[in-house]
C-alpha positions in Angstrom: -51.6 -12.0 2.3 -48.8 -14.5 1.3 -46.2 -12.1 2.7 -47.9 -12.2 6.2 -48.0 -16.0 6.3 -44.2 -16.4 5.7 -43.1 -14.4 8.7 -45.8 -16.1 10.9 -44.5 -19.6 9.9 -41.0 -18.5 10.6 -41.8 -17.2 14.0 -43.9 -20.2 14.9 -40.8 -22.3 14.3 -39.2 -20.5 17.2 -42.1 -20.9 19.6 -41.7 -24.6 19.7 -39.4 -25.5 22.6 -35.8 -25.8 21.4 -34.3 -29.2 20.9 -31.0 -29.6 22.8 -28.2 -30.1 20.4 -24.4 -29.4 20.2 -24.6 -26.9 17.3 -27.1 -24.8 15.3 -29.0 -26.8 12.9 -31.0 -25.6 9.9 -33.5 -27.8 8.1 -35.7 -26.9 5.1 -39.2 -27.7 6.3 -41.4 -26.4 3.5 -41.1 -23.9 0.7 -41.9 -20.9 2.8 -40.6 -22.1 6.2 -37.2 -22.6 7.7 -36.6 -24.1 11.1 -33.6 -23.3 13.2 -33.0 -25.4 16.2 -30.7 -24.3 19.0 -30.0 -25.0 22.7 -30.2 -22.6 25.5 -26.5 -23.0 26.2 -25.7 -21.8 22.6 -28.0 -18.8 22.9 -26.2 -17.9 26.2 -22.8 -17.2 24.7 -21.8 -14.3 22.6 -20.4 -16.5 19.9 -23.5 -18.7 19.9 -25.8 -15.7 19.6 -23.8 -14.3 16.7 -24.0 -17.6 14.9 -27.7 -17.9 15.6 -28.3 -14.4 14.3 -26.4 -15.1 11.1 -28.5 -18.2 10.6 -31.7 -16.3 11.2 -30.7 -13.5 8.8 -29.9 -16.1 6.1 -33.1 -18.0 6.6 -35.1 -14.7 6.6 -33.7 -13.8 3.2 -34.7 -17.2 1.9 -38.3 -16.9 3.2 -38.8 -13.2 2.4 -37.0 -12.9 -0.9 -34.3 -10.7 -2.5 -33.0 -7.9 -0.3 -31.3 -5.9 -3.1 -33.3 -3.6 -5.3 -31.6 -4.9 -8.4 -32.5 -8.5 -7.5 -36.1 -7.7 -6.4 -37.3 -6.7 -9.8 -39.4 -3.8 -8.7 -39.4 -1.1 -6.0 -42.7 -2.5 -4.6 -41.3 -6.0 -4.3 -38.1 -4.7 -2.8 -40.1 -2.8 -0.1 -42.3 -5.8 0.7 -39.3 -8.1 0.9 -37.3 -5.7 3.1 -40.3 -5.2 5.5 -40.8 -9.0 5.7 -37.1 -9.5 6.4 -36.8 -6.8 9.1 -40.0 -8.0 10.9 -39.0 -11.6 10.7 -35.5 -11.0 12.0 -36.7 -8.7 14.8 -39.4 -11.2 15.9 -37.1 -14.2 15.8 -34.4 -12.4 17.8 -37.0 -11.3 20.4 -38.2 -14.9 20.7 -34.6 -16.1 21.3 -34.1 -13.4 24.0 -37.3 -14.5 25.7 -36.2 -18.2 25.8 -32.5 -17.6 26.7 
């Protein structure tokens, strides 16, 4: 159940209207949530999208846990973490595409 709440909290951070800013900004909100603020202008450029995707992937790894089998501790934990990571990144990138 906890693994479902983390991606939901991450996705909800993207549904809030973006705050206009000059650069991508990452703030730690809570233990299981990371908020990434960006402007529509940043998401409209290739360089801005690449930076935003990098920030999303880094935040998803923080929220979902270790992405390497050796760091996960068990195969089950690795699979859960990987599924969480992939779903979180996919959903976040979709939400950016919808708002850009």
